[in-house]
N, C-alpha and C positions, 0 to 999 in steps of 0.2 A: 690447375691451369684454368683460365677463363675459357668458357665454351666457344667464344667468338675467336680464340687464338688456336683452336684445335686445327691440325693439319698444317701443311707448310704453304708459302705463298711461291708462285713463279716469279720470273724476273718482270714479268707484266703486271705483278699484284694480284694475280688470279689465285684464289684459294684452291688447293688440293684437298678435298675431303676424305676422311677416313671411311672404310667399310661400313662401320657401324652406323655411320651419318644418312645412309640411303633409308635406312628405317624410318627416321624423323622426317626426311623429306616425303617418303612415300605416305606417311600418316597425314601429313600437311596437305599435301596435293589432292588426297582422296577426299577430305572434307571440302576443299575448295569446290571440286568437280561436283560433288553430291549436292551442294547447295544450288549449282547452276542447273543441275537435273531437276531439283524441286521446285525452281523458279520458272521453268520452261512451260508448264501447262497454263500459268497465271499471264504469259504474254499474249494478250488478246486486244483486239481493238476497243478502246474505250478506258484501259487502265492507264494510270498515269505511271510515269516513270519512278515518281516519289513513293507511290504504292508499291512497286515492285522492289524499291531499295528498303523500304520499311519490311518487308517480308524477309528479305536477306538479312538485314540487322537481326531481326526476330530468330531466325534460324540460327544466327551465329551465337547469340545468346543462350538458345535452348541447347545447343550442341556443346556447351561449356567451353567455347575457344575464343579467341580474340580476334575483332578485325584490325588489320593491318593499316587501313586507310582512314579510320575515324581518329581525327587528331593529327594526322600526317600532314606538316607544314600547313596547319590549320585547317585541312580538310574535314568535312563535318559528316561524311556518309560512308556507309560499308560497301558501297560499290561505285563504278563509274558506268553510266549508261549513256552510249553514244549512238544518237539516231541518225539515219540517212547520210546527209553530207558532214555530219560531226565524225572526224577521225579517231579521237581519243579523247579521255578525261572530261567526258560529258557529265554535268553534274544533275543528279536526279531532282526532279521538283513537280510543278504543276502540269508539265507537257503531258497531254492525252495522246495515246497511240492511234493512229489512222489505219484503216485497212491497207495494206500493202506496205506499211512501214518496216524497215530493216533496222535492227539494232545489235550493237554490240554490248554484252554485259561482262565486265571486268570485276573479279572478286579476289582479294588476298586476305587469307586467315592465317593466324599464328598458333600453332599447335605445339605445346611443350618447347617452345622458343624456334620453332622451325617454321619457314614462310612458305605457304603454298599458294602460287598466283597462276591464274588461269582466265582466258576470256574465250568467248565463242559468239556468233552470230544467232539471233532469233529473228523470227518474223510474226507482224501481228496480221493474223488472216492468210490470205493467199499471196504466195511468193510472187512478185511479178517477174518476167522473163528476164528483163535486164538485170535487176538485181540477182535472180539466180545464177547468171553467168559470173557475176562479180564474186558472189559468196563462193562458188565451186572453184573458181580460179586462186581465191585467197586460201582456201582450206588446203587445196592440192600443193598449192606453193609452200605452206607450212610443212606439209609431209615431205616434199621435196628437200627443204633445208634439213628436216629431221634425218633423212636417209643419208646424208653426208657426215653425220656426227658419228665419228670413231678416232681412237687414238691415232695420232701421225697426220690427220687432216688438219686443215686450218680454219679460222673463222671466215677468212675470205671465202673458203670453198662453201660455207653455209650462204653467205651472200650472193656468190654468183649464182648458186642453184635456183634461189628464189627469185632474183633478178630476171635471170635468163627465162625462166618459165612464164613469170607474169608478162614481161614485155613482148614475149612470143604470141601472148593473147591480147595484144593491142591495149594493155592496161599499164599503170605506172606504179612504182613502189615509192611510198613517203621515204623521204630522207631524214626528215627532222625528229624523228622518234625511232627508238631502237630498243633491243632486248637489252637484258642485264643480268650479271651474276646475282646470286642470293643464295640463301642457306639459314644462317642465324642472323642474317640482316636482310633488310628488303631490297636493297640496290647496293652491289658492289661490281668491281671489275669482273669481266670485261664488259665494253659496250659491244653489243651483237647487233651488227649492221644487218639490214636485209637487202643488200646491194654489195658488190664489190667484185674484186678479181680472185681467181684461184691462186692458191698457193701465198696469198698474203695474209697478214695478221698474225696473231700468237698460234701456237701449235696447240690442238686439243690433246689433253692427257685425261687418263682415268681419274675420276674424282672431282672433276669440275661440275658445279652445278650452274644452270643459267636458264634463261627463258628464250624462246624464239617467239616472236609475236609480229609477223608482218602485217603492215597497213598498206592496203592496196586501192588505188583510185580509179574510176571508171575514166576520169579526165586526167589532168596533168597532176604531178606529184606535190605541187606547192601548197602549202598549208599557212594558217595563220591562227593566233590565240586570241580569243576575244576578251574584253573588258575584265571578265572575272578572274583572268590570269590562270586559268585552268583548261575551258573548253577549247579545243583545236579543231579547225574546220577547214575543208577543202576551198582554196582561194576562188575556184570556178564553179563552186557548188555542186560539183559532180559527186556522186554516191561513193562512199568509202565503206570498206569492210576489214575487219581484223579477225584473227585467230591467235590464240596464245597458249603453248604448254610448257610447263617447268620440266626441266630434263636434267639427267645426271649421266656424265660420260663414263661407260663401263669399259671393260677389258677389250671387248670385240665390237662396240656399238654405243648404245645409250638405252637408259631406261626413262620412259615418260611417266612422270610423277602423277599427271594430272588427267589421266584418262577417265572418261565417263562412266561411271558405274553402271549407268543404263543404256549405254551406247547411243546417248542424245547429242553428241558434241556437233554433229551437223543438223541444221534446222529442218531439212527436209525427212527427218525421223517421223514426223507427223503426217506424211503422205501416205 
């Protein structure tokens, strides 16, 4: 049987993976999270986003794994690096980080055919107060979403938990991008929305693998994609933040595959 065909599909096209598949996702997620741990001390004023990406590509090669993004739909980099008002899919390049810049670094690796996908926020130098609030709310919104993941709940429950928390803090959830299923493929059903209504959408079942990756703006939720066809920015130029974990639904909750080995998932670890 082809590896991509392992497990069954729900009526919504969501793959239900087997118990043994958790080990593959665990290994892939650990490598992705390790690479983000290793890049953390290199995020300083004066470094370019291209230099950070070069380090990530080097580590991917040294660890003997594969980048999922190099060559994906023509993309040429081992990471997406989104600075300040860039919401997601920022392209690494000559941009030099300034003191107080915040950035999301998103890495996906393939380990023995399994995809490990994670992103987190970093700061160059001292974290500005306004950005600190945004980052904290985004981080905690991700955890609120993860807390709802267990068999019998719905994907709408995840989105509702995230949206309610963010909007209670007078911030907005981006609607134009979402989480996704993954496993032995990069993107698969379902679309994991970060907003929604309780008890709507597909029902969560043990063996589902997907990402939760809320993008939160200090201003309005509206985004636009730049002429490079990748970089998404806030229309009102307000700051944006994002955190992402890959998870698997278990019998009584979920397993996070992309936990930081060094407990460096939140950028205030350095304080």
